[in-house]
N, C-alpha and C positions, 0 to 999 in steps of 0.2 A: 687609714689602715696602720697607723703607728701605735706603739704601746710603750709603756715605761719599762716593761720587762724585756728580757732577752728573748730566748727561744720560747715560742708559744705553740702548743699543740692544737689549740682551737682553730687556728688558721687552716690546718690540715683537715680537721673534721668538717668545717664549713665548706672547704673546697670539695670534699667528697659529696656532700649534699647538693651543692651547686652543680657538680658534674653529672650526677644522676638525673637531675631535672633537665639539663641541657641536652643529654643524649636522647631522651624521649621526644623532645621538641624538634631536634635537628636531624635525626637519623633518616627519615624518609627522603629529605632533600640531599642528604649525604650520599644515599644510594644513587640518586639521579646524577649527582656530580661525578661519582666514580664511573658510572656507565658512560657518561659523556666524554670523560677524559681518557679512559682506558679501553672503552668498547668501540664498536663499529656500527654503522648503519643508522645512526640517529641524525636527523636533519637539524634539530634545535632542541631546546629544553622542553617545549610543549610536546613535540613529537616523541621525545624520550619518555616523558611521563605517561602519555597515552599508550605507547608501545608496551611499557612495563605492565600497565594496568590491564590492557586487553589480552596480552599473552600469558601473564603470570598471576593476575589477580592483585587486589590491594595489599595483601599480606607480603607481596614481594618487596614493597617499600621498607619493610621492617626486617628483611633478610639480613642475618648476621648481627642483629641488635643485641642478642643475649650476651655475647662476648664484650662488646663495647660497654654495655650497661654494667657489667661486672668489673671491667678493667679500666674504662675511661674515668669512672668514679675515683679509682685509685690514682690514675694519671692526673686528674684535675686537683685532687687532694695534694699531690706532690707539687704541682705547678704553683698553686696559690699559696701553699704553705711555704715553699722555698722562696717565692718572690717576696712575700711579706717579711719573712725572717731575714732575707738578704738585705732588704731595705733598712731594717733596724741595725743589722751588723755593719753595713756601710756607714750609716749615720753615726754609730758609736765609734767606728774607726776614724772617720774624718772629723767629727765634731765633738766626740767625747760623750755623746748622749744619744741613745737610740730613739728618743722622742723628737729629735731635731728633724724638721721637715726636709724631705729629700729634694735636692736640686734636680734640674733636668738631666744633668750628666749622671747623677746618682741613680735616677730612675732608668736611664738608658743602660747603665752597667748592670743593674739588678735584672732588668728585662732580658738582656742578651744572655746573661748567665743562666737565667731560667730557661730560655730557649735551648741553650746548649745541653743543659742537664736533662731536659725533658725528652730528648731523643733516645736516651738509654732505655726508657720504659715505653715511650710512644711509638718507636719504630716497629717493634714486634706486634703491638696492639693494632696499628694501622695495617700492617701486612696481613694479619689474619682476617681482619674486617674486610679488606679489599678482596682477598682470595675467596671469601665466602660470598661476597656481593656479586662477584663476576662469574660464579659457577654456571648460571643459566644463560650467560651471554653467548650469542652465536659467534662461533670462532671462524674467521676467514681462512681461506686455504693457505695464505702466506705463513700461517703458524702451524700448519699440519703437513707433514711430509711422510711418504712411505719409504720403505727400504730402498736404497739406491738413490735417495734424494729426488724421487719422482713426486711431483705435486699431485694432490687429489684433483680429479677432473671436475668435481662439483664445486659450485661457487662458495658454499658455506655449509657447515654442519653444526647442529645444535646438540648440546650435551643432554641426553635424557636423564631423568632422575636416577635411574639405576646405575648409570655409569659416571656420576659425579665423583670427583676426586676426594672430596671431604664430606664426612657425615656430620661434622659439627666443629666447634672451636678446638676442642681437645684433640680430636682426630687430625685436624689441620696442623696444629702445632707438632704433633707426633710425626706426621708424614713429612713435614718440612725438615725436622731434625734428622730423620732417617735418610732422606734423599739429598739434603743440602747442608746438613750440619748446623751448628749454632750460628754460623755466619749467614745462613739462609734466612734466619729470623730478622736479620738486620739489612736485608737487601733494600736498597733505597734510602738507607740511613744518611748517606752523604747529601742526597737531595733534600732530605728532611732538615738537616742542619742549615742548608742554604735557605730553606723556607722559614724555619722557626726562630733562628737567631735574630734576623731583622723583623720577622713576623710578630714576635712577642714584644719587641720595642714599639711596634706600631699597633699593639693591642693595649698594653698597660699605660703607655704615655698619653694617648688621646683620651682614654678613660679617666685618668687622674686629672688631666687638664680640664676636661669638660665638667667633671664633678665639681672642681674648684670654681669654675666659671658660673655654674648654675646655683651655687650656694648663696643664700641671701647675705651672709657675711662670713668672714674668714674663720670665725670660731664655731659656726654652726655645722651640724652634720647634714650631709646632702639628703634631700627628700627622696623617698623611694621612687617617685616618678623620674627624678633626675638621674638616679642610679640606673634605672631601666633604660632611659634614653641614651645616657653616656655609654653604657655597656653595649647597647645595640649598634650605635654609630662606630664605636671602637672595633667591634667584631666585623662589621662590613668593611671598614678601612683595611684591617689586617688581612682578611681573607682575599679581598680583591687584589691587593698588592702582592700577595703570596701565590697567586694563581699560577704563574709560569713555573715556579719551582714545584708547586703542588702537582701540576700536570706531569712533570718528569718523574716525581716520586711515585705517583699512582701507576704510571706505565711500568716503571721498574718493578714495583711490588706486584702488579697483576701479571707480569711476565713469568714465564716458566710454568704456566699451568700445564702445558704439554711439551713445549720446546722453547728454550730460551732464545729470545730475539735480540736483546740489547746487552752489550758487553759492559756497559757502565754509563755514568752520567753523560759524558761527552758524546758517546756513540748514540745514546737515546736522543739527545738534543739535535745532533746532526741528522740522524735518520728521520726523526719526526719533522724537522724543518724541510728536508728534501722531498719527503713524500706527501706532506700536507700543508706546507707553507707556514709562515710566521703566525698566522691566526690560530694555529693549533695550541699555542702556548697560552691562549686566553680562553680556551674551551672550558666551559663551566664557570666562567667569571661571574655571569649573571646569577647563576645558582648560588655561588659562594656569597655574593652580595646579599641575596634574599635570605639564604640560610644563616649567614653570619649574624644578622640582626637579631632574630628571635632567640637563637642559641645563646649568644653572648649576653643579651639583655636578661634572659632567664638565669644564666650562669652568675652574673655579677649581682643581680638583685637577690637571688637565693643565698649567695655567699655572704653578702653584707647583712641581710636579715638574720641569717643563722649566727653570724659572728656577734651581732648585737644581742641575740638571745643568750648565747653561751656566756658572754661577758657581763650579762645582767644577772646571772644566777648567783 
């Protein structure tokens, strides 16, 4: 992913194309992951899948996909474009040549910077996606209180279609801005930093190392099958290790649908641990592992093939 030139726009375009393909592949499992992490009443992954299908139909797995399809393409464009250009900038600064292969420390720095920068765009995107995904989730009485702080006597209440808070992505953004201000769009951003800074290091580094390992020789380009495999493995590694921070992020972002429950990252961690035990922080880990492979394999393969196409013009 190196180039003799400095800043390159084709990295951003290829990242946009790769992002679009990964959203289509991964969104159904992302919906399951969000329900498991921020919802209630699901015994396991299979029970969650069957519950969503039986109660809401197959289309529920694609709930909220229009916004990610429009926004995550831009997000991935920024991530891959920034990462590739950061590598060249670091190589030029440290070695005087942007074509110089990045060392492990260079890759780590570029990856972690990418994770930090990505939160600026990624936090609002994730927030809106999760709020839309959680609208049909049955809400337990711990989140619903009447005047005088009297809890509802029923065990749970489902939101009917007519009373859902958000009609779509734009209405969701507008509502959050009106009720919570600009800061509301960045609820959970701190947890996202904790997830993405190390997460992207465990995303790009395994991918790069595996691609190098699977090449027949040092000068050859990796085979598409190698790119697909390396991307999938890197995605699974990154998502599984990021699951605890992802659980906290999802809970913070799904919060405040009716009444805010968590005061911040530390309160969310303590409250979740006390009420559900340490295992709660690994909820959705299996879904993340399964979802991470096809999403990242598709993302990296489409990105690399698009890059080859543009640079061959």
